[in-house]
MARLUMDREN-735654 format. One line per 4 residues: their letters; for each residue x, y, z of C-alpha. Coordinates in Angstrom, 2 decimals, m for minus. Layout:
// MARLUMDREN-735654
a> X:Y:Z | ...
// end
This chain:
// MARLUMDREN-735654
xxxx> m61.44:m15.25:232.55 | m58.62:m11.89:232.70 | m59.87:m8.89:234.68 | m59.34:m5.29:233.32
xxxx> m56.56:m3.59:235.41 | m55.41:m0.11:234.93 | m51.58:0.90:235.96 | m51.45:4.61:236.54
xxxx> m47.97:5.55:235.78 | m47.16:2.62:233.42 | m45.17:4.43:230.62 | m41.72:2.89:232.00
xxxx> m39.77:0.86:234.72 | m41.84:m0.38:237.52 | m44.97:0.64:236.27 | m44.53:m0.68:232.49
xxxx> m42.66:m4.26:233.82 | m46.31:m4.45:236.13 | m48.54:m3.76:232.83 | m46.52:m6.46:230.84
xxxx> m46.93:m8.72:234.21 | m50.54:m8.26:234.22 | m51.13:m8.78:230.54 | m49.21:m12.21:231.14
xxxx> m51.49:m12.82:233.71 | m54.61:m12.54:231.02 | m55.66:m9.71:232.06 | m56.94:m6.73:230.16
xxxx> m54.33:m3.70:230.77 | m54.47:m0.22:230.16 | m51.50:2.53:231.58 | m51.44:6.03:231.92
xxxx> m49.02:8.45:231.37 | m48.23:12.05:231.99 | m45.61:13.17:229.41 | m43.99:10.20:227.60
xxxx> m46.03:7.52:226.11 | m45.45:4.13:226.63 | m44.37:1.58:224.02 | m46.94:1.31:221.24
xxxx> m47.82:m2.68:222.28 | m50.10:m1.39:225.35 | m53.29:0.65:225.82 | m52.51:3.98:226.76
xxxx> m54.31:6.95:228.09 | m52.96:10.31:229.26 | m53.72:11.35:232.64 | m52.41:13.90:235.11
xxxx> m52.88:12.33:238.66 | m52.72:15.77:239.90 | m55.94:16.72:238.38 | m59.19:14.97:239.35
xxxx> m60.89:16.04:235.96 | m58.31:14.22:234.26 | m58.22:11.22:236.49 | m62.14:10.73:235.61
xxxx> m61.34:11.13:231.75 | m58.93:8.55:231.59 | m61.04:6.25:234.09 | m64.15:7.22:231.26
xxxx> m62.09:5.87:228.45 | m60.82:2.68:229.57 | m64.10:1.89:231.02 | m65.49:2.43:227.20
xxxx> m62.60:0.73:225.59 | m62.09:m2.24:228.16 | m64.86:m2.57:230.78 | m64.82:m1.21:234.42
xxxx> m61.62:m1.36:236.21 | m61.18:m4.03:238.43 | m57.35:m3.87:239.30 | m55.84:m0.58:240.23
xxxx> m52.01:m0.26:240.46 | m50.82:3.36:241.48 | m47.24:3.60:240.43 | m47.22:7.59:239.46
xxxx> m44.58:9.28:241.10 | m42.26:12.19:241.18 | m39.14:13.28:243.18 | m37.79:16.75:244.31
xxxx> m34.85:15.83:246.42 | m33.07:18.59:248.43 | m32.18:18.92:252.14 | m34.66:20.26:254.50
xxxx> m33.10:23.59:255.11 | m33.04:23.99:251.06 | m36.63:22.55:250.21 | m39.33:25.09:249.49
xxxx> m43.09:24.80:250.03 | m43.61:24.15:246.48 | m41.22:21.07:246.45 | m42.71:19.56:249.46
xxxx> m46.33:20.19:248.11 | m46.01:19.18:244.96 | m44.69:15.67:245.66 | m47.31:15.11:248.33
xxxx> m49.74:16.19:245.36 | m48.91:13.65:243.47 | m47.64:10.61:244.95 | m50.15:11.02:247.99
xxxx> m53.26:12.81:246.66 | m52.81:11.29:243.38 | m53.32:8.16:244.68 | m56.58:9.50:246.72
xxxx> m57.71:10.67:243.83 | m57.32:7.36:241.73 | m58.59:4.93:244.37 | m61.59:6.99:244.95
xxxx> m62.78:6.98:241.10 | m61.68:3.11:241.18 | m63.59:2.68:243.85 | m67.06:3.33:242.49
xxxx> m67.11:0.28:239.86 | m65.13:m1.82:242.46 | m68.50:m1.31:245.49 | m70.89:m2.09:242.80
xxxx> m68.88:m5.57:241.88 | m68.42:m6.50:245.25 | m64.73:m7.24:243.74 | m61.23:m5.07:243.65
xxxx> m57.66:m4.72:244.01 | m56.24:m1.64:244.83 | m52.12:m1.64:244.75 | m50.20:1.05:245.56
xxxx> m46.50:1.44:244.93 | m44.48:2.75:247.63 | m40.64:2.64:248.70 | m38.31:1.72:251.17
xxxx> m37.67:4.96:251.66 | m41.18:5.08:253.38 | m40.08:3.05:256.30 | m36.41:3.77:256.58
xxxx> m36.25:7.54:255.46 | m33.56:9.26:253.50 | m31.81:12.20:253.65 | m32.85:14.81:250.88
xxxx> m36.15:13.04:250.62 | m38.18:14.20:253.67 | m41.16:14.91:250.74 | m41.01:11.99:249.04
xxxx> m40.74:9.67:252.08 | m43.76:11.33:253.80 | m45.57:11.04:250.54 | m44.78:7.24:250.24
xxxx> m45.38:6.64:253.94 | m48.72:7.95:253.48 | m49.71:5.45:250.98 | m49.22:2.81:253.58
xxxx> m51.95:4.66:256.28 | m54.11:5.31:253.06 | m54.12:1.61:252.17 | m54.85:0.25:255.86
xxxx> m57.66:3.04:256.47 | m59.04:1.57:252.95 | m58.86:m1.98:253.98 | m61.05:m1.09:256.38
xxxx> m63.57:0.88:254.70 | m63.86:m1.37:251.94 | m62.81:m4.96:252.88 | m66.66:m5.90:253.47
xxxx> m67.19:m5.48:249.69 | m64.05:m7.97:248.97 | m61.94:m5.22:248.18 | m58.36:m5.44:249.07
xxxx> m55.76:m2.46:249.24 | m52.06:m3.30:249.52 | m48.76:m1.59:249.38 | m45.53:m3.13:247.59
xxxx> m42.57:m1.25:248.93 | m39.64:m1.66:246.33 | m35.89:m0.94:247.24 | m33.28:0.26:244.93
xxxx> m34.55:m0.69:241.53 | m32.63:m0.51:238.04 | m35.00:2.09:236.36 | m34.52:4.87:234.15
xxxx> m34.52:7.18:237.39 | m31.48:5.20:238.96 | m29.86:5.18:235.76 | m29.27:8.77:235.84
xxxx> m26.73:8.41:239.28 | m23.01:8.23:239.49 | m21.58:5.03:240.08 | m20.25:6.13:243.44
xxxx> m23.94:6.57:244.19 | m25.05:3.53:242.81 | m22.58:1.86:244.64 | m23.47:3.20:247.80
xxxx> m27.26:1.73:247.32 | m25.83:m1.49:246.51 | m23.62:m1.52:249.67 | m26.66:m1.36:251.57
xxxx> m28.58:m4.49:250.25 | m27.97:m7.64:251.77 | m28.71:m9.43:248.62 | m25.47:m6.88:246.69
xxxx> m27.58:m5.86:244.02 | m30.57:m3.75:242.67 | m33.95:m5.04:241.97 | m35.34:m5.66:238.37
xxxx> m38.56:m3.99:237.78 | m39.75:m7.34:236.79 | m39.65:m8.59:240.35 | m41.65:m5.42:242.01
xxxx> m44.08:m6.55:239.16 | m44.12:m9.98:240.20 | m45.18:m9.10:243.79 | m47.94:m6.82:242.45
xxxx> m48.96:m10.05:240.04 | m49.50:m11.85:243.33 | m51.68:m9.40:245.32 | m53.58:m8.59:242.17
xxxx> m54.81:m12.24:241.95 | m57.41:m14.07:243.26 | m54.71:m16.30:245.53 | m54.60:m13.04:247.23
xxxx> m58.04:m12.78:248.46 | m57.00:m12.60:252.39 | m54.27:m10.46:251.89 | m55.26:m6.41:252.77
xxxx> m53.61:m3.89:254.55 | m50.23:m5.53:254.04 | m46.92:m3.86:253.32 | m45.06:m6.25:250.75
xxxx> m41.11:m5.27:250.47 | m39.15:m6.08:247.50 | m35.92:m4.36:248.96 | m33.38:m7.50:248.77
xxxx> m33.50:m7.00:252.76 | m32.68:m3.63:253.10 | m35.39:m2.56:255.29 | m35.20:m5.43:257.66
xx> m36.63:m4.29:260.93 | m38.71:m1.33:259.80
// end
C-alpha cells in the first residue's frame, strides 16, 4: 500500500519531479506552492513556509483530503544572491527564514502524526553549495548547510519512533532557476562537474524516492549528494 506524501515546494523543478516520482511509487501525493500553482494533474495546496499558520492549514487540508502525512519532502527554497559586502540583513534573514526555519515549521507539524504512527520519512532538499560554499551565496549556503545539522538532530530525537531524517544535496540541475543563467555561466557550472553535464530533476527525485521507501528504513542522518561528483571530498 502506498503512503501519504507531501512535497513542500512542489510546483516546479525538483519538487515537481519528486512529486511525480512518488506518484509512480504508488503513494498518495500532495504538493504545496506559494505563488505559481503546479500542473492540474496533482493535488496542490497553497502554503507559505514562512508562516506557521499557513503550514498548519496546509497540513490540515491534506489530512482531510488524503490522510495523515507519512512522507514529507521539503523542497521549498529561495535565493537572494549578493556578495557579503552588498548583502543586507533582510537578504540574509529572508533566505534563512524560508529555507531553514521553514523546514523547521514543516517538520514540527509533520512529526505529530509520525510519532503517533511510529513511522515517518523526513527528507530535506539541500544543495551541493551547502558543502563547498559559493561566492555570492553566503545566505543560501548557510540555510542549506543548516538543514544537515537539523536533520541529524531529528534523527537522534525521532529515530526511536522509526522516523528517519535525511538530506539530499543536488548539484547543478536543469530547472527554471538555472535556465535564466547566461550560457557562459552555465558552461562554467558544467566545467565544475566531473560528469560534464547538469542533472535532470528526475535524477534528484530518484534519490528522494529511495530514502522515502521502506528499503531505506536503516538510512537516517545521511547526506546523499546527487551532483555528478562536483562535491567529492566535502
